[in-house]
N, CA, C and O atoms as a Tripos MOL2 file, in Angstrom:
@<TRIPOS>MOLECULE
protein
  264   263    66     0     0
PROTEIN
NO_CHARGES

@<TRIPOS>ATOM
      1 N          83.1900   83.0470   99.3360 N.3       1 UNK1
      2 CA         83.0340   81.6080   99.4430 C.3       1 UNK1
      3 C          83.6420   80.9490   98.2070 C.2       1 UNK1
      4 O          83.3820   81.3730   97.0810 O.2       1 UNK1
      5 N          84.4330   79.9340   98.4160 N.am      2 UNK2
      6 CA         85.0980   79.2220   97.3300 C.3       2 UNK2
      7 C          84.1820   78.1180   96.8200 C.2       2 UNK2
      8 O          83.6420   77.3270   97.5930 O.2       2 UNK2
      9 N          84.0190   78.0850   95.5010 N.am      3 UNK3
     10 CA         83.1760   77.0520   94.8980 C.3       3 UNK3
     11 C          83.8860   75.6950   94.9790 C.2       3 UNK3
     12 O          85.0820   75.5930   94.7070 O.2       3 UNK3
     13 N          83.1480   74.6800   95.3470 N.am      4 UNK4
     14 CA         83.6990   73.3380   95.4580 C.3       4 UNK4
     15 C          83.7150   72.6870   94.0790 C.2       4 UNK4
     16 O          82.7020   72.6760   93.3780 O.2       4 UNK4
     17 N          84.8690   72.1460   93.6950 N.am      5 UNK5
     18 CA         84.9810   71.4690   92.4110 C.3       5 UNK5
     19 C          84.3410   70.0890   92.5080 C.2       5 UNK5
     20 O          84.5360   69.3700   93.4880 O.2       5 UNK5
     21 N          83.5810   69.7310   91.4880 N.am      6 UNK6
     22 CA         82.9260   68.4320   91.4660 C.3       6 UNK6
     23 C          83.1270   67.7810   90.1030 C.2       6 UNK6
     24 O          83.2240   68.4580   89.0790 O.2       6 UNK6
     25 N          83.1860   66.4720   90.1150 N.am      7 UNK7
     26 CA         83.2510   65.7230   88.8740 C.3       7 UNK7
     27 C          81.8480   65.5710   88.3150 C.2       7 UNK7
     28 O          80.8930   65.3750   89.0670 O.2       7 UNK7
     29 N          81.7240   65.6620   87.0050 N.am      8 UNK8
     30 CA         80.4340   65.5030   86.3470 C.3       8 UNK8
     31 C          80.6460   65.1150   84.9020 C.2       8 UNK8
     32 O          81.7660   65.1600   84.3930 O.2       8 UNK8
     33 N          79.5620   64.7310   84.2390 N.am      9 UNK9
     34 CA         79.5860   64.4460   82.8080 C.3       9 UNK9
     35 C          79.2190   65.7320   82.0780 C.2       9 UNK9
     36 O          78.2140   66.3660   82.3980 O.2       9 UNK9
     37 N          80.0270   66.1150   81.1050 N.am     10 UNK10
     38 CA         79.7300   67.2900   80.2940 C.3      10 UNK10
     39 C          79.0270   66.8180   79.0320 C.2      10 UNK10
     40 O          79.6740   66.4560   78.0490 O.2      10 UNK10
     41 N          77.6990   66.8250   79.0640 N.am     11 UNK11
     42 CA         76.9220   66.2850   77.9410 C.3      11 UNK11
     43 C          76.8660   67.2310   76.7500 C.2      11 UNK11
     44 O          76.4100   66.8400   75.6760 O.2      11 UNK11
     45 N          77.3230   68.4720   76.9200 N.am     12 UNK12
     46 CA         77.3540   69.4110   75.7980 C.3      12 UNK12
     47 C          78.5690   69.1770   74.9060 C.2      12 UNK12
     48 O          78.4920   69.3850   73.6950 O.2      12 UNK12
     49 N          79.6860   68.7490   75.4840 N.am     13 UNK13
     50 CA         80.9300   68.5420   74.7420 C.3      13 UNK13
     51 C          81.3090   67.0740   74.6720 C.2      13 UNK13
     52 O          82.4900   66.7390   74.5880 O.2      13 UNK13
     53 N          80.3330   66.2130   74.7070 N.am     14 UNK14
     54 CA         80.6060   64.7850   74.7670 C.3      14 UNK14
     55 C          80.9060   64.1900   73.4000 C.2      14 UNK14
     56 O          80.5180   64.7310   72.3640 O.2      14 UNK14
     57 N          81.6060   63.0650   73.4260 N.am     15 UNK15
     58 CA         81.7650   62.2330   72.2360 C.3      15 UNK15
     59 C          80.9920   60.9420   72.4410 C.2      15 UNK15
     60 O          80.3430   60.4450   71.5210 O.2      15 UNK15
     61 N          81.0630   60.4020   73.6510 N.am     16 UNK16
     62 CA         80.3170   59.1840   73.9620 C.3      16 UNK16
     63 C          79.3710   59.4590   75.1250 C.2      16 UNK16
     64 O          78.1610   59.5640   74.9290 O.2      16 UNK16
     65 N          79.9090   59.5740   76.3160 N.am     17 UNK17
     66 CA         79.0620   59.7900   77.4760 C.3      17 UNK17
     67 C          79.3120   61.1000   78.1950 C.2      17 UNK17
     68 O          78.5410   61.4760   79.0780 O.2      17 UNK17
     69 N          80.3720   61.7990   77.8350 N.am     18 UNK18
     70 CA         80.6920   63.0690   78.4630 C.3      18 UNK18
     71 C          81.6400   62.9660   79.6480 C.2      18 UNK18
     72 O          81.9620   63.9770   80.2710 O.2      18 UNK18
     73 N          82.0920   61.7520   79.9660 N.am     19 UNK19
     74 CA         82.9670   61.5550   81.1140 C.3      19 UNK19
     75 C          84.3150   62.2410   80.8900 C.2      19 UNK19
     76 O          84.7870   62.9590   81.7710 O.2      19 UNK19
     77 N          84.9250   62.0390   79.7630 N.am     20 UNK20
     78 CA         86.2380   62.6390   79.4810 C.3      20 UNK20
     79 C          86.1530   64.1610   79.4200 C.2      20 UNK20
     80 O          87.0560   64.8530   79.8920 O.2      20 UNK20
     81 N          85.0830   64.6810   78.8460 N.am     21 UNK21
     82 CA         84.9100   66.1350   78.7910 C.3      21 UNK21
     83 C          84.7340   66.7040   80.1920 C.2      21 UNK21
     84 O          85.2420   67.7860   80.4880 O.2      21 UNK21
     85 N          84.0240   65.9920   81.0560 N.am     22 UNK22
     86 CA         83.8620   66.4340   82.4330 C.3      22 UNK22
     87 C          85.1650   66.3900   83.2120 C.2      22 UNK22
     88 O          85.4640   67.3010   83.9850 O.2      22 UNK22
     89 N          85.9470   65.3230   83.0090 N.am     23 UNK23
     90 CA         87.2530   65.2240   83.6610 C.3      23 UNK23
     91 C          88.1950   66.3260   83.1780 C.2      23 UNK23
     92 O          88.9440   66.9020   83.9670 O.2      23 UNK23
     93 N          88.1540   66.6110   81.8880 N.am     24 UNK24
     94 CA         89.0030   67.6650   81.3300 C.3      24 UNK24
     95 C          88.6330   69.0190   81.9300 C.2      24 UNK24
     96 O          89.5110   69.8310   82.2230 O.2      24 UNK24
     97 N          87.3540   69.2580   82.1110 N.am     25 UNK25
     98 CA         86.9220   70.5080   82.7260 C.3      25 UNK25
     99 C          87.3630   70.5740   84.1880 C.2      25 UNK25
    100 O          87.7600   71.6360   84.6680 O.2      25 UNK25
    101 N          87.2960   69.4620   84.8860 N.am     26 UNK26
    102 CA         87.7100   69.3990   86.2910 C.3      26 UNK26
    103 C          89.1970   69.7190   86.4460 C.2      26 UNK26
    104 O          89.5850   70.4730   87.3380 O.2      26 UNK26
    105 N          90.0270   69.1430   85.5730 N.am     27 UNK27
    106 CA         91.4720   69.3570   85.6450 C.3      27 UNK27
    107 C          91.9430   70.5260   84.7850 C.2      27 UNK27
    108 O          93.1380   70.8180   84.7370 O.2      27 UNK27
    109 N          91.0220   71.1900   84.1130 N.am     28 UNK28
    110 CA         91.2970   72.3540   83.2650 C.3      28 UNK28
    111 C          92.3350   72.0550   82.1840 C.2      28 UNK28
    112 O          93.3090   72.7900   82.0180 O.2      28 UNK28
    113 N          92.1090   70.9610   81.4500 N.am     29 UNK29
    114 CA         92.9660   70.6040   80.3200 C.3      29 UNK29
    115 C          92.0830   70.3130   79.1150 C.2      29 UNK29
    116 O          90.8580   70.2670   79.2270 O.2      29 UNK29
    117 N          92.7030   70.1220   77.9830 N.am     30 UNK30
    118 CA         91.9820   69.8520   76.7450 C.3      30 UNK30
    119 C          91.3330   68.4590   76.8020 C.2      30 UNK30
    120 O          91.9890   67.4920   77.1880 O.2      30 UNK30
    121 N          90.0560   68.3490   76.4230 N.am     31 UNK31
    122 CA         89.3870   67.0460   76.4500 C.3      31 UNK31
    123 C          90.0480   65.9950   75.5550 C.2      31 UNK31
    124 O          89.9610   64.8000   75.8380 O.2      31 UNK31
    125 N          90.6990   66.4220   74.4950 N.am     32 UNK32
    126 CA         91.3620   65.4760   73.6000 C.3      32 UNK32
    127 C          92.4790   64.7310   74.3230 C.2      32 UNK32
    128 O          92.6820   63.5390   74.0870 O.2      32 UNK32
    129 N          93.1940   65.4120   75.1870 N.am     33 UNK33
    130 CA         94.2640   64.7700   75.9510 C.3      33 UNK33
    131 C          93.6860   63.6990   76.8630 C.2      33 UNK33
    132 O          94.2190   62.5920   76.9420 O.2      33 UNK33
    133 N          92.6010   64.0230   77.5490 N.am     34 UNK34
    134 CA         91.9620   63.0440   78.4380 C.3      34 UNK34
    135 C          91.4680   61.8460   77.6320 C.2      34 UNK34
    136 O          91.6220   60.7050   78.0670 O.2      34 UNK34
    137 N          90.8820   62.0890   76.4770 N.am     35 UNK35
    138 CA         90.3750   60.9930   75.6390 C.3      35 UNK35
    139 C          91.5010   60.0900   75.1560 C.2      35 UNK35
    140 O          91.3500   58.8680   75.1290 O.2      35 UNK35
    141 N          92.6310   60.6840   74.7750 N.am     36 UNK36
    142 CA         93.7660   59.8830   74.3210 C.3      36 UNK36
    143 C          94.3460   59.0410   75.4470 C.2      36 UNK36
    144 O          94.6450   57.8630   75.2510 O.2      36 UNK36
    145 N          94.5060   59.6360   76.6290 N.am     37 UNK37
    146 CA         95.0250   58.8860   77.7780 C.3      37 UNK37
    147 C          94.0650   57.7620   78.1370 C.2      37 UNK37
    148 O          94.4960   56.6430   78.4190 O.2      37 UNK37
    149 N          92.7740   58.0470   78.1310 N.am     38 UNK38
    150 CA         91.7790   57.0400   78.4610 C.3      38 UNK38
    151 C          91.8090   55.8960   77.4420 C.2      38 UNK38
    152 O          91.6840   54.7290   77.8120 O.2      38 UNK38
    153 N          91.9750   56.2330   76.1690 N.am     39 UNK39
    154 CA         92.0370   55.2070   75.1310 C.3      39 UNK39
    155 C          93.2640   54.3110   75.3070 C.2      39 UNK39
    156 O          93.1830   53.1000   75.1020 O.2      39 UNK39
    157 N          94.3880   54.8960   75.6810 N.am     40 UNK40
    158 CA         95.6010   54.1040   75.9130 C.3      40 UNK40
    159 C          95.3850   53.1280   77.0620 C.2      40 UNK40
    160 O          95.7280   51.9510   76.9510 O.2      40 UNK40
    161 N          94.8150   53.6120   78.1680 N.am     41 UNK41
    162 CA         94.5440   52.7230   79.3010 C.3      41 UNK41
    163 C          93.5330   51.6430   78.9380 C.2      41 UNK41
    164 O          93.6370   50.5120   79.4120 O.2      41 UNK41
    165 N          92.5700   51.9770   78.1130 N.am     42 UNK42
    166 CA         91.5770   50.9870   77.7060 C.3      42 UNK42
    167 C          92.2130   49.9020   76.8440 C.2      42 UNK42
    168 O          91.8690   48.7270   76.9660 O.2      42 UNK42
    169 N          93.1390   50.2940   75.9730 N.am     43 UNK43
    170 CA         93.7870   49.3110   75.0930 C.3      43 UNK43
    171 C          94.8370   48.4850   75.8230 C.2      43 UNK43
    172 O          94.9490   47.2820   75.5860 O.2      43 UNK43
    173 N          95.6020   49.1110   76.7010 N.am     44 UNK44
    174 CA         96.6800   48.4020   77.3700 C.3      44 UNK44
    175 C          96.1920   47.4890   78.4890 C.2      44 UNK44
    176 O          96.6190   46.3390   78.5910 O.2      44 UNK44
    177 N          95.3160   47.9970   79.3070 N.am     45 UNK45
    178 CA         94.9270   47.2570   80.4950 C.3      45 UNK45
    179 C          93.4840   46.7640   80.4750 C.2      45 UNK45
    180 O          93.1420   45.8430   81.2160 O.2      45 UNK45
    181 N          92.6430   47.3500   79.6570 N.am     46 UNK46
    182 CA         91.2540   46.9440   79.5700 C.3      46 UNK46
    183 C          90.3880   47.4630   80.7010 C.2      46 UNK46
    184 O          89.1630   47.4960   80.5810 O.2      46 UNK46
    185 N          91.0070   47.8640   81.7900 N.am     47 UNK47
    186 CA         90.2470   48.3570   82.9390 C.3      47 UNK47
    187 C          89.6470   49.7290   82.6590 C.2      47 UNK47
    188 O          88.6730   50.1260   83.2990 O.2      47 UNK47
    189 N          90.2220   50.4470   81.7130 N.am     48 UNK48
    190 CA         89.7120   51.7740   81.3660 C.3      48 UNK48
    191 C          88.2720   51.7360   80.9030 C.2      48 UNK48
    192 O          87.5100   52.6620   81.1820 O.2      48 UNK48
    193 N          87.8840   50.6890   80.2040 N.am     49 UNK49
    194 CA         86.5120   50.5610   79.7240 C.3      49 UNK49
    195 C          85.5550   50.3980   80.9050 C.2      49 UNK49
    196 O          84.4960   51.0250   80.9410 O.2      49 UNK49
    197 N          85.9230   49.5680   81.8580 N.am     50 UNK50
    198 CA         85.0700   49.3540   83.0300 C.3      50 UNK50
    199 C          84.9550   50.6180   83.8800 C.2      50 UNK50
    200 O          83.8780   50.9380   84.3820 O.2      50 UNK50
    201 N          86.0660   51.3320   84.0360 N.am     51 UNK51
    202 CA         86.0430   52.5670   84.8230 C.3      51 UNK51
    203 C          85.1950   53.6190   84.1120 C.2      51 UNK51
    204 O          84.4570   54.3600   84.7610 O.2      51 UNK51
    205 N          85.2950   53.6890   82.7820 N.am     52 UNK52
    206 CA         84.4990   54.6510   82.0230 C.3      52 UNK52
    207 C          83.0090   54.3720   82.2010 C.2      52 UNK52
    208 O          82.2270   55.2930   82.4340 O.2      52 UNK52
    209 N          82.6230   53.1230   82.0930 N.am     53 UNK53
    210 CA         81.2100   52.7650   82.2530 C.3      53 UNK53
    211 C          80.7270   53.0980   83.6580 C.2      53 UNK53
    212 O          79.6270   53.6230   83.8300 O.2      53 UNK53
    213 N          81.5470   52.7940   84.6650 N.am     54 UNK54
    214 CA         81.1760   53.1130   86.0490 C.3      54 UNK54
    215 C          81.0370   54.6260   86.2340 C.2      54 UNK54
    216 O          80.0910   55.0900   86.8700 O.2      54 UNK54
    217 N          81.9770   55.3930   85.6800 N.am     55 UNK55
    218 CA         81.9090   56.8520   85.7930 C.3      55 UNK55
    219 C          80.6920   57.3960   85.0570 C.2      55 UNK55
    220 O          80.0640   58.3500   85.5160 O.2      55 UNK55
    221 N          80.3590   56.8020   83.9290 N.am     56 UNK56
    222 CA         79.2010   57.2230   83.1480 C.3      56 UNK56
    223 C          77.9200   57.0580   83.9730 C.2      56 UNK56
    224 O          77.0100   57.8830   83.8920 O.2      56 UNK56
    225 N          77.8640   56.0020   84.7510 N.am     57 UNK57
    226 CA         76.6840   55.7330   85.5790 C.3      57 UNK57
    227 C          76.6650   56.6180   86.8300 C.2      57 UNK57
    228 O          75.6130   57.1260   87.2160 O.2      57 UNK57
    229 N          77.8300   56.8010   87.4600 N.am     58 UNK58
    230 CA         77.9040   57.4730   88.7580 C.3      58 UNK58
    231 C          77.9440   58.9970   88.6460 C.2      58 UNK58
    232 O          77.2920   59.6770   89.4380 O.2      58 UNK58
    233 N          78.6800   59.5480   87.6990 N.am     59 UNK59
    234 CA         78.8360   60.9930   87.5910 C.3      59 UNK59
    235 C          77.4960   61.6410   87.2210 C.2      59 UNK59
    236 O          76.7970   61.1490   86.3360 O.2      59 UNK59
    237 N          77.1390   62.7280   87.8860 N.am     60 UNK60
    238 CA         75.9140   63.4430   87.5040 C.3      60 UNK60
    239 C          76.1590   64.2870   86.2500 C.2      60 UNK60
    240 O          77.3040   64.5620   85.8910 O.2      60 UNK60
    241 N          75.0820   64.6890   85.5950 N.am     61 UNK61
    242 CA         75.1980   65.5910   84.4430 C.3      61 UNK61
    243 C          75.6130   66.9730   84.9140 C.2      61 UNK61
    244 O          75.3940   67.3420   86.0670 O.2      61 UNK61
    245 N          76.2150   67.7320   84.0070 N.am     62 UNK62
    246 CA         76.7110   69.0680   84.3460 C.3      62 UNK62
    247 C          75.5660   69.9830   84.8050 C.2      62 UNK62
    248 O          75.7340   70.7660   85.7400 O.2      62 UNK62
    249 N          74.4130   69.8830   84.1510 N.am     63 UNK63
    250 CA         73.3020   70.7630   84.5180 C.3      63 UNK63
    251 C          72.7110   70.4230   85.8850 C.2      63 UNK63
    252 O          72.0020   71.2500   86.4590 O.2      63 UNK63
    253 N          72.9810   69.2240   86.4280 N.am     64 UNK64
    254 CA         72.5220   68.8660   87.7640 C.3      64 UNK64
    255 C          73.4460   69.4290   88.8400 C.2      64 UNK64
    256 O          73.0230   69.6230   89.9790 O.2      64 UNK64
    257 N          74.6970   69.6910   88.4910 N.am     65 UNK65
    258 CA         75.7050   70.1440   89.4470 C.3      65 UNK65
    259 C          75.7420   71.6590   89.5150 C.2      65 UNK65
    260 O          75.8310   72.2290   90.6020 O.2      65 UNK65
    261 N          75.6770   72.3070   88.3860 N.am     66 UNK66
    262 CA         75.8500   73.7680   88.3290 C.3      66 UNK66
    263 C          74.6230   74.4930   88.7520 C.2      66 UNK66
    264 O          74.6060   75.7240   88.7590 O.2      66 UNK66
@<TRIPOS>BOND
     1     1     2 1
     2     2     3 1
     3     3     4 2
     4     3     5 am
     5     5     6 1
     6     6     7 1
     7     7     8 2
     8     7     9 am
     9     9    10 1
    10    10    11 1
    11    11    12 2
    12    11    13 am
    13    13    14 1
    14    14    15 1
    15    15    16 2
    16    15    17 am
    17    17    18 1
    18    18    19 1
    19    19    20 2
    20    19    21 am
    21    21    22 1
    22    22    23 1
    23    23    24 2
    24    23    25 am
    25    25    26 1
    26    26    27 1
    27    27    28 2
    28    27    29 am
    29    29    30 1
    30    30    31 1
    31    31    32 2
    32    31    33 am
    33    33    34 1
    34    34    35 1
    35    35    36 2
    36    35    37 am
    37    37    38 1
    38    38    39 1
    39    39    40 2
    40    39    41 am
    41    41    42 1
    42    42    43 1
    43    43    44 2
    44    43    45 am
    45    45    46 1
    46    46    47 1
    47    47    48 2
    48    47    49 am
    49    49    50 1
    50    50    51 1
    51    51    52 2
    52    51    53 am
    53    53    54 1
    54    54    55 1
    55    55    56 2
    56    55    57 am
    57    57    58 1
    58    58    59 1
    59    59    60 2
    60    59    61 am
    61    61    62 1
    62    62    63 1
    63    63    64 2
    64    63    65 am
    65    65    66 1
    66    66    67 1
    67    67    68 2
    68    67    69 am
    69    69    70 1
    70    70    71 1
    71    71    72 2
    72    71    73 am
    73    73    74 1
    74    74    75 1
    75    75    76 2
    76    75    77 am
    77    77    78 1
    78    78    79 1
    79    79    80 2
    80    79    81 am
    81    81    82 1
    82    82    83 1
    83    83    84 2
    84    83    85 am
    85    85    86 1
    86    86    87 1
    87    87    88 2
    88    87    89 am
    89    89    90 1
    90    90    91 1
    91    91    92 2
    92    91    93 am
    93    93    94 1
    94    94    95 1
    95    95    96 2
    96    95    97 am
    97    97    98 1
    98    98    99 1
    99    99   100 2
   100    99   101 am
   101   101   102 1
   102   102   103 1
   103   103   104 2
   104   103   105 am
   105   105   106 1
   106   106   107 1
   107   107   108 2
   108   107   109 am
   109   109   110 1
   110   110   111 1
   111   111   112 2
   112   111   113 am
   113   113   114 1
   114   114   115 1
   115   115   116 2
   116   115   117 am
   117   117   118 1
   118   118   119 1
   119   119   120 2
   120   119   121 am
   121   121   122 1
   122   122   123 1
   123   123   124 2
   124   123   125 am
   125   125   126 1
   126   126   127 1
   127   127   128 2
   128   127   129 am
   129   129   130 1
   130   130   131 1
   131   131   132 2
   132   131   133 am
   133   133   134 1
   134   134   135 1
   135   135   136 2
   136   135   137 am
   137   137   138 1
   138   138   139 1
   139   139   140 2
   140   139   141 am
   141   141   142 1
   142   142   143 1
   143   143   144 2
   144   143   145 am
   145   145   146 1
   146   146   147 1
   147   147   148 2
   148   147   149 am
   149   149   150 1
   150   150   151 1
   151   151   152 2
   152   151   153 am
   153   153   154 1
   154   154   155 1
   155   155   156 2
   156   155   157 am
   157   157   158 1
   158   158   159 1
   159   159   160 2
   160   159   161 am
   161   161   162 1
   162   162   163 1
   163   163   164 2
   164   163   165 am
   165   165   166 1
   166   166   167 1
   167   167   168 2
   168   167   169 am
   169   169   170 1
   170   170   171 1
   171   171   172 2
   172   171   173 am
   173   173   174 1
   174   174   175 1
   175   175   176 2
   176   175   177 am
   177   177   178 1
   178   178   179 1
   179   179   180 2
   180   179   181 am
   181   181   182 1
   182   182   183 1
   183   183   184 2
   184   183   185 am
   185   185   186 1
   186   186   187 1
   187   187   188 2
   188   187   189 am
   189   189   190 1
   190   190   191 1
   191   191   192 2
   192   191   193 am
   193   193   194 1
   194   194   195 1
   195   195   196 2
   196   195   197 am
   197   197   198 1
   198   198   199 1
   199   199   200 2
   200   199   201 am
   201   201   202 1
   202   202   203 1
   203   203   204 2
   204   203   205 am
   205   205   206 1
   206   206   207 1
   207   207   208 2
   208   207   209 am
   209   209   210 1
   210   210   211 1
   211   211   212 2
   212   211   213 am
   213   213   214 1
   214   214   215 1
   215   215   216 2
   216   215   217 am
   217   217   218 1
   218   218   219 1
   219   219   220 2
   220   219   221 am
   221   221   222 1
   222   222   223 1
   223   223   224 2
   224   223   225 am
   225   225   226 1
   226   226   227 1
   227   227   228 2
   228   227   229 am
   229   229   230 1
   230   230   231 1
   231   231   232 2
   232   231   233 am
   233   233   234 1
   234   234   235 1
   235   235   236 2
   236   235   237 am
   237   237   238 1
   238   238   239 1
   239   239   240 2
   240   239   241 am
   241   241   242 1
   242   242   243 1
   243   243   244 2
   244   243   245 am
   245   245   246 1
   246   246   247 1
   247   247   248 2
   248   247   249 am
   249   249   250 1
   250   250   251 1
   251   251   252 2
   252   251   253 am
   253   253   254 1
   254   254   255 1
   255   255   256 2
   256   255   257 am
   257   257   258 1
   258   258   259 1
   259   259   260 2
   260   259   261 am
   261   261   262 1
   262   262   263 1
   263   263   264 2
@<TRIPOS>SUBSTRUCTURE
     1 UNK1         2 RESIDUE 1 A UNK
     2 UNK2         6 RESIDUE 1 A UNK
     3 UNK3        10 RESIDUE 1 A UNK
     4 UNK4        14 RESIDUE 1 A UNK
     5 UNK5        18 RESIDUE 1 A UNK
     6 UNK6        22 RESIDUE 1 A UNK
     7 UNK7        26 RESIDUE 1 A UNK
     8 UNK8        30 RESIDUE 1 A UNK
     9 UNK9        34 RESIDUE 1 A UNK
    10 UNK10       38 RESIDUE 1 A UNK
    11 UNK11       42 RESIDUE 1 A UNK
    12 UNK12       46 RESIDUE 1 A UNK
    13 UNK13       50 RESIDUE 1 A UNK
    14 UNK14       54 RESIDUE 1 A UNK
    15 UNK15       58 RESIDUE 1 A UNK
    16 UNK16       62 RESIDUE 1 A UNK
    17 UNK17       66 RESIDUE 1 A UNK
    18 UNK18       70 RESIDUE 1 A UNK
    19 UNK19       74 RESIDUE 1 A UNK
    20 UNK20       78 RESIDUE 1 A UNK
    21 UNK21       82 RESIDUE 1 A UNK
    22 UNK22       86 RESIDUE 1 A UNK
    23 UNK23       90 RESIDUE 1 A UNK
    24 UNK24       94 RESIDUE 1 A UNK
    25 UNK25       98 RESIDUE 1 A UNK
    26 UNK26      102 RESIDUE 1 A UNK
    27 UNK27      106 RESIDUE 1 A UNK
    28 UNK28      110 RESIDUE 1 A UNK
    29 UNK29      114 RESIDUE 1 A UNK
    30 UNK30      118 RESIDUE 1 A UNK
    31 UNK31      122 RESIDUE 1 A UNK
    32 UNK32      126 RESIDUE 1 A UNK
    33 UNK33      130 RESIDUE 1 A UNK
    34 UNK34      134 RESIDUE 1 A UNK
    35 UNK35      138 RESIDUE 1 A UNK
    36 UNK36      142 RESIDUE 1 A UNK
    37 UNK37      146 RESIDUE 1 A UNK
    38 UNK38      150 RESIDUE 1 A UNK
    39 UNK39      154 RESIDUE 1 A UNK
    40 UNK40      158 RESIDUE 1 A UNK
    41 UNK41      162 RESIDUE 1 A UNK
    42 UNK42      166 RESIDUE 1 A UNK
    43 UNK43      170 RESIDUE 1 A UNK
    44 UNK44      174 RESIDUE 1 A UNK
    45 UNK45      178 RESIDUE 1 A UNK
    46 UNK46      182 RESIDUE 1 A UNK
    47 UNK47      186 RESIDUE 1 A UNK
    48 UNK48      190 RESIDUE 1 A UNK
    49 UNK49      194 RESIDUE 1 A UNK
    50 UNK50      198 RESIDUE 1 A UNK
    51 UNK51      202 RESIDUE 1 A UNK
    52 UNK52      206 RESIDUE 1 A UNK
    53 UNK53      210 RESIDUE 1 A UNK
    54 UNK54      214 RESIDUE 1 A UNK
    55 UNK55      218 RESIDUE 1 A UNK
    56 UNK56      222 RESIDUE 1 A UNK
    57 UNK57      226 RESIDUE 1 A UNK
    58 UNK58      230 RESIDUE 1 A UNK
    59 UNK59      234 RESIDUE 1 A UNK
    60 UNK60      238 RESIDUE 1 A UNK
    61 UNK61      242 RESIDUE 1 A UNK
    62 UNK62      246 RESIDUE 1 A UNK
    63 UNK63      250 RESIDUE 1 A UNK
    64 UNK64      254 RESIDUE 1 A UNK
    65 UNK65      258 RESIDUE 1 A UNK
    66 UNK66      262 RESIDUE 1 A UNK
């Protein structure tokens, strides 16, 4: 049986809410890259902040998923 990939907040490797660390784990890349891309979108368009807050509220914690 293949495990289903799910988005979640990684509260063990978090800097703020764990959203970027969870996304990095989902896409199997370094969390620093996700944080830098997210920061660029937040500075350029401002929508990144709203999406981050929404993801922080909606995404479950890692220990709830695993």
